[in-house]
Each structure stands twice: as structure tokens, then as C-alpha cells.
N, C-alpha and C positions, 0 to 999 in steps of 0.2 A: 282733566281734573280727577284727582284721586278721591275715592270715597273715604279712605282711611289712611292713617299713617302705617298701620300694620294689620295684616290679616293673618290669623292663625288657623291652620288646617288641622282640625281634630281637637275636640274638647275634653281630652283626657286630662289627668291632674297636672301633668307638666305643661300642657298647652294653657291651662287656666292660670298656673303659676306665672308663666311667661307673660301672659296678657295682663295679669294683675300688677306685676312689677312695671311693665311698660306704661300702663294707665296711671300708675302711681307717679310716674315721671312726667305725666302730662300728655302722653301720646293718645291718639284716637285709635282704639283697638276694637277689632271685631273677631270673635272666636266662632268658627263654623264647625258644627257637630252634625254628623250624618244621622245619628240616632235621636230618639225622642227625649233623651235626657243627657246632660253633660256627665263626664266622668270617665268615659272609655272603659277600662278594666277596673276602675275604682268606683263602683256603683253598688247600690242596694236594690234588689228586685223582690217583688212579692211573687214567689213561684206558685204558691197555692194560697187561697184566701186566708189571710191572717198570719201567714208564715213568710218572713222576710229574710233573705240571705244575701251574702256578698258573693256573687257568682264567680268572680275571678280572684282578685287580691282579697285576703281575708283577715289579715292581722297587721296592726300598725307597729312596725318595729324600727323603721329607718327614716320616717318623715323628719327632716332636719329641723332642730329647734330654731335656727335662724329664719327659716321660711315661716314657721308657726308664729314666731314673735314679730317678724317684720310685717306680716299680713294680719296680725292680731286675730288668729283663727279662733281662739277661745271666745272672744267677744262675738264672733260670727257663728257661734253655735257648736264648735267642735269640743266634744267631751271625751276624754280618754279614761277608760276604766282599767285600773290595775288588775292584772291577772292573778289568779291563785298560782301557787308553785306548779310548774310543769311536772308531769308524771310519766315515767317510761318503764313499762314491764320488761323484764329481761328473762333469760332462759330459766326454766324451772319455776321456782316460786320467788325468785329475786326481783327486785325493782329498784328504781332510782328516782328520787325526788329532788328537783332543783330548788332547794330551799332558798329563800331570800336572805335568811340569817347566815352569815359566813361560817359560824361554828357548827351549825346543824348541817350545812353543806359539806363541810370538811369531814364530819362524821359519816356522811353518806358515801364519800369516796373511800373512807377507811374500811367500809364493809368489804371492799374488794382488794384494797392494797393500802397499807399504812404509808408506804413510800409515795404512792400517788396522792394521798391526802396531803402529805407535806409538800408535794411538788406543785399542787394546784395554785397556790397563792403566787408562786413565781411565774407560772404560766400566764395567769391573768395579768400580772404586772407587765410581762413582756408584751402580751397582745394589746394591752391598753396603750403602752408606749408606741408600738407600731401603728395602732389605730389612730392615735393623735396625730402622728406624722402624715399618715396617708389621708386623714381627714382634711389636713391643710391643703391637699391637692384637689379635693373634691370641688372646691369653689373657684378653681382656676381653669381657664380655657387651655387645653393642652397645646403645646408648641409643636412645630415641625422641626425635629432635631436634624434633618438632613439638608436643610436649606443652607447654601454657602454664601448668600448675599450678606453684605456687611450689616444692614439693619437687622436681619434675622439672627446673625451671629451675636450681635449685641443683645437682642431679645433673649437668646438662649443663655447668655452669660448672666443677665439679670434674673432669669428664671432659676438658674442654678444657685445663685447667691441667695435669692429669696427663700429657696427650699433647701438650704444647706443642712438643715436638721435632718431632712430625709436622707441625704447622702451619708450622714453618720451611721444610719442603720440600713444602708442600701443592701448589704449582703443578706441581712435577715429578711428584708422585704422581697428580695430576689428568691430566697428559699420559699417564701409563702406563695410566690407566683409559679414556682416550678415543681415543688414537691407534691406528692400525694398527701391527703389529709392523714392517712394511716401512718406514713413514714414521719411526717412532721410531728404528729402526736406522740409517736414512738420516741422522740427525743426527750419527752417529758414524763411519759407514763408507761408502766409495764403491763397493766391490766387491760385485757381486750374488752372487758365490760366497760371500763372507763373510756376507752377509745371509741367504742360504739355509741356511748352516750354523748360524748363531745363532738364526734364526727358525723352524727346522724344527717345533718343538713348538707354535708358535703356530697352526699349521694341522693339528696332529696330536694334539690334547689331548682328544679325545673329543667335541667339540661340533660346531657347524655354523658354523665360521668359517675364514677363510684368513689368510695373512700380511697381506693387504691389506684385511681387514675392520676397520673402526673398533672399537677396544676390545681388539683381540687383543694389543696390547703388554703388557697385564697378565699374560699367560701367561709372558712373559719374566722377570717378577719372581719367579715361583713358585720358580725354581731358587735364589733367594737368600733364601728364607724359612726355611732351616734353618741353624743354627750347627753347622758340622762340626768345630769345634775343641774340643768338650767331651769329657769322659770317655766319653760315649756313642759316640764315634767318628763316622766319616763314613757316607755312603750306600753301597749296594751290593746284592749278591745275598744273599738269605737262605738259609742252609743248610737243606735240607729243604723249600724252597719257601716261599711267602708265608704259608701256613697256620701256619708255625712262630711267626709274630708273634702270631696269635690264640691259639695254644696257650700261649705264654709269658704273655700277659695273663691267660688263664684260670687258669693255675697261680698267678699273683700274687694274683688276686682270691680264689681258693679258700683260699689261705693266711690270708686275713683273714675267711674264713667265707662268701664269696659262693657262692650256689648257682647252678647252670646246668642247665637241663632241655632236652634235645634232643627232636625229634619232638613238639614242643609248639606247635602253631600256634594263635595267637590269632585268633579270629574276630570278637570284639567287645570294645570298651572299655566297661565298665559305668559309667554316669553316673547319679547321683541328685542332684537339685536343683542342677544345673550343677556338680557335683563328681565327678571321676573317683574311683571307689571300688574298682575291680577289673577283671578281665578274664574273658571266657568263652572256653574253649578248644574246638577241634574235638572233638566227642564230648560236650560239655556241661559239663565240669568248670569250676568258677569258683574264682578266687583273688582275695583282697582285699588291699589295701595302702593305706598312707597317701598314697603318691605313685605315679603311673603315669608311666613314661617311655618314649616311643616312639623307637626307633632306626630305625623304618621311614621311607620317604620321606613327605614332607608329603602328597602326593596320596593315597597308600595310607592314611595315618593318618586324614585328614579326609573322604575320599570313600568309604572302605570300612569301616574300623574304627569310625567315628563316623557312619555313614550315617543313622542315625535320631535323632541328637542335634542339636537346634537350634543353629545357629551364626550369627554375624552374616553377612548376605548378602554384604557387601563383602569379608569375609574369605574366604568360600567362592569368590567369583569370582576373587580374587587368587591363591588356591592353584590354581584351575583354569587360570589363565593362565601358570603356571610353564612356561618354555620348556625342554623336556627331551628333544627328539628328537635322539638321537645318530646320528652317521654313522660310528662306529668299529666295527670287527669284529676277530675274532681267529682265527688259524690256529695249531693245534698240530701238530707233527710228531714222530714217532719215527723216528730215523735210525740206520743201521747203521755210521755213522762220522762223523767231524767234517768238515763241508764246508769247502772252501777258497774264499775270495773272490778274484776275478780280480786285483784291484789291490792285494791285501794280500800283502806279502812278509815272512815272519817274520824272515828274516836281516837284511833292511834295517831292519825296524821294531825288532827287538831284543826282541820278545815273541811268544809262540807263536800267540795267537789273539785276535781282537777279540770279546769276549763280547757287545757291543752294536754293531750296524751299523745306521746310519740310511740308508734309501734314499729320497732326494728330491734328485736330482742338480742341480736348478736351480730358481730361482723360478718360471719358466714351467711347469716340470714340476709343481710343487706346486700352482700356481694352476689348471692344466688339470684336475688330479685333483679339486680342490674344485669347479670348474665343473660337472663331471659330476653331482655330488651335488645341486647346485642345481636341476638339471633332471630329478631322479628317476632317474638312472642311476648305476651304480657305475663307478669309474675303471678303465679297461682297463690303465692303468699307475699303480697305486696307490702312495701313500707308505707306507713300511713301517718300523717299528722292530723289528729282528730280534734277539732275545735268545737266546743259547745258554747257559743257566745251568749245564748239565751239564759244560761245559768247565772249570768251577771247583768244581762240587759233584758228587761221585761218588755221592751218595745218590739221584740222580734217574733214573738209567738203568742197565741192565746194563753190565758192564765192556766197554769198547770201543764202546759205543753212546751215543747222545745224544738229548736232547729240545730242540726249538727252539720258542719261542713268538713269534709274529709279531703285533704290534699294527698293524693296518691302518687307514687313514683313508679317508673319503669314499665310504662305501657307505650310501646314505640309509636312514632308518628304513622308509620305504615307497617302492617303486619306482613309476615312472609307469605301469607295466603292472599294478600292484596289489600285493598282499601277496607277500612272499618265498615262492618255491617251492623244493623240493629242487633242481630244475634250475637255478634262479637261484643258489643257494648253490654248486652245483658249478661253475658258470661263473665265479663270483668266485674260487673256490678255484683254478681253472685259471689265471686271470689273475695271481693272486698267485704261484703257482709259476713261471709263465713269467717274471714280473718278477724273481723271485729267481734263476732260472736264468741270466739275463743277467749277473748279478753274481757268482753262485756256480755256474759251469758244472759240470754233472754231478750237481747235488743231487737232481734228480728220481729218478735211479737209486738214491739212498741212502735214499729214503723207504720206510719199512715200514708206517707208519700215518699217517693225517691226519684232522684234524677242523677244521671251520669253524663259527663262531658269529657271527651278525649281531645287530644291535640288538634285534629282537623276541625272539631267543633269550635274550639277557641279561635282557630284561624279564620273560620267563616264568620263567626259572630262578632269578634273584636278586631278583625282585619289584622291579625298577627301572623305573619309568615312563619310557617312551621309550627304554629300554635305556641310559640315561645313567649312567655310573659316578659322576658327581658329584651325582646327584639333580636336576640342572638346570644350565643354562649358568652359567659363572663370568664374568659380565659386569657392567658398572657398575650396571645396573638390577636385578641379582639377587645382590648381595653386601652385606655388612656390615648396616646397619640396615634393609635391605629383604629380608633372607633369613631365613625363607621368605616373610614378608609384613610390610608396614609395621606398626609398633606391636607386633609379636610376634617380634622378633629376639633377645630375651633368654632364649630357651629355654623361655619360658612360652607358654601357648596361651589361647584364649578360655574354655577349660574349667578351672575351678579344680582344682588338684592334678594336672593333666596337663601334662607337660613333653616336650620333644623333645631328642634328643642326637645325631642322625645328620648325614649330609652335607647334608641340606636346610637345616641351620642354619649360622651363622657358625663357621668361615671357609670352609665348603664341603667338597668332596670331596678325594680323595687320601688316602693312608694316613698321616694326621697324628696322630690320637688327640685332637686339640684339641677338637672338638665334645663328645666324651665327657667330657673333663677339665673344660671350662667348665660343662657342664650339671650335673655332679656338685656343683660349688660352689654353683650356684643351688638345686639340690634340697636340699643339706645345710642351707642357710640356711632353707629352707622347713620342713624337718623339725625344725630346732632351734627355730623360732618356733611350730610347730604344737602345739596343746594336745590334738589328737585322737590320743592314744597308742594307743587302740583295742585 
């Protein structure tokens, strides 16, 4: 007798999305989360009394409107606060403001190049078109293009016809997948200041690449993969921290009958005759279901939870080869006031405070930071994305106080001197604060508490191999029909009745909800076709 129709391993946001969609279809679902609260890397924690931070993911930029609207997340408490324009100091006394108004934004580009100011509208239109076409692929289970069976060939033909609009722009999309961000932006812009502003995240997206790394242009496209014109609204800061996303999804799923158990660590996926039939929890309790769905990373799923289950050797090797060594780190600060950035003038700008400040003053600066990580060192002058969510959300800190979350780049998973020590962490923390101090003079005196986490800390705390928030690099060799492994990109696995729904699967990481949505459709079809009602 089965306890459930579906058991989901891992209560991260994709696991919750998958469970909510399945429960919405009438399935009896249980989500198992090893920690004391659901959310995985999409949580809010009170690090110090009264100061609440988002320890891993920190900004809602990609949560898909379809998921938000299908699950009615606003009704379940999700509130998105629009950001103020992003601010980026550049070399000397120059700076760039990402104005929401197109004309003001154009004038910002014109400070560096009139040609670039004129080119920007064409660039955005090009990226929007490419983004719309790639967005259509997000909600489709990737096919296996190498299968020669007649049914698979017919499926491939249907896929090609359904996505023929993508084929119209195939060469452009291929360029985005293979070119460096620097070279791709060079097709549009002449100013290195403009390139550094637009290409910042290509070198600061959590992986081991720079603006000049082939394939990094794909990161530029990610900002165009969300339609911000729907009733779901645009991106922004989540009131109450990123954990509010997970809690809203949990409430939506619970309304349909989804169960969620915390402090329930899965130690093994139970397999009988190459069919997943249940799980064994720490402590020995077993639960059975018609379908088992892993929201855990591929390496954790196949190397630990299925360690005694025979799997095709080629598949095991491919999973083992997933590149997932992150170079990102995070610093959280509790502050006794709101810092002021040297080049930001509220009166001149017309708004009080830049909630997001990007520190990467030039291409050379960004490349030098990346070079340090290549050789097993952390950057003494790191690239930083500095978010002060409490400037807009007064639920995160005591009155008059603030929290700041800094997403840093280019601190290697392992140093050339060996594993990270507390002294190494403190040295990186000091470099980060010193860098911040050059742009926000006096901030050091405002710090009440501080915390730093590097990639091995994220690996340990969030069960992320390599500490990679995306479960692996988002590169041409690790996306779409090769994610997580060739032949198994459709959310199925070599084990019958075992599925995957996390960031290891298409379309990858970021708080999108898409892997969970897509996996739910595949599992629902399996449950509908299954005769093992158990």
C-alpha cells in the first residue's frame, strides 16, 4: 500500500512548486524537507535578534508569472516591492544609473558614447525577441535529439515545428550560447564603460566565468526571460525576505492538500526491480509512493541517495562530471543606519537611496577579480552586488537600522593553500568591507554584526555540490537537452518512477519555479498512465 501518490525530496521552492501543481491536479503529495523550515536556498533567517536576511537567494528577478498566477501567490501573501534604480560607480568620479525612464536611461549611456545611447534600443529589442523565443522553451521538457526510434523522430519533428520561431533566430541564439559577453556586447557598443555596466552579471552570476569567457553571453539573456508586463508584476524585493516566496507556495499547495514535513531528512531512495517505491528517513522510518521526485542536486541524488542502486555507468560518469565549483560568496551586515554611497546624490538623483549597487568599476577591474580565482586566490578588490532591502522593507530590521546583503564574486571553491580556514574567511570579509568603504565611506563604523559564507559553506548548509546555487554551470554543454545528462533531460531518470524537479534540470537555477512546474506535468502524466494505484 502506498502512503502517497508522490513524495518530493527537498522542500526548496521548486519542490514546493512541483508539489503544489500535483496537489492541484488531485494527487496526494508529501514534501520532505531536512531542515526546520521549507524553502531550501529561498528562505529568510534571523541572523541576529531583529535582523532578518535572505542567506542564499536575495532578489526576485526570474520567478515566472505563470507560476505566480497559477498558484495565486499574491493571495497567499507574496508581495513584491519595486526597486529603486540600480546604481553602479565607475572609475574616477563617473557612475551609471539604470533609470526606469527610457529617455533618462538613454542620456546615461550618452555620457559615455552617443553611438551607444542610440544603439541601446536596438540591443534591447534584439534581446527581447530572443528572450521571448527562448522563454517558449522554458516550459517544455527537452527532447532527446539523438534517438533514432520512429516515435522519438516524430516527437522531434513535432518539437521542431512547435518551436519553428526559435529556428528563425537560431544563429543569434547560438551566438549567445557561444560568445563571450564582452564580444557579444562589442557588436552593439563601443564604450568599455557601457560594456562593464551591461555585462556585470556575466562575471558575477555564481559560476567560474568572466565577461571574456566564451559562453558568458548567455547570462545576458537571462534578464530577458521574464515577462514583466503581466498581472504578476515586475521583479523586485520580496517583503519579508525571499523566504516569503517559499511560504506563499507552501500555503498554495497546502490549500490543495499538499503535505510538508520538516526535519525529515531522506537518507535513501528505496528501489525494487529498478523502480523507485519509497524513501527511508534518518531514524529508519520508511514512506512509499507511486512516484518519487528529487528536488536535490543530481550529484546528491545519484551519488548518495541511490549509492547502492545499479545505474548505467555512462550516466554515473556524466553526473560526476557536472561542473559546479562556485566562486561566489555572501556577506551579511546588520547596520545602525543607512550607508551613503560617495557618488550618489539623492537631490540630484531624485530618489532617496539605491537599494542595489553594483561594484565593478571597469572591465579590467572585473577581469582582474576573475583572474585571482583562476589561480586559487580570492580577489582583493572583488566585484560586489550590494543589496539593502531594508531601505524598502521595514520588516527586516529594527526601526532606524538596516540589513545589507552582499553577493560577492571570484572567491574560489578551494584556495591554492588548501581548504578555507576561518582566517581566510576573515581576510575575504576584510577585503569586502574595505572595497565597500571606498564607495560608501564610513560604513565600517555602522556595522553592528557581520557574517561571511563562501562556497563550501553553501555546500554544507544547503546541500549544494560545489556551493553552486544553480546546481551546476549554466553553459552550452550543461543546459537544455544535456541538463543534467544526455538522454535524461525530460525530468525522468534511469530508475523507473524516479523523477527530478530541481535546478539540476532544465532550465537550471535561479528562482524561476520552472523546473518544478515542468516536472509536475511529466509526473502527472506518469501517474495518470500508471495502473499501480497501490
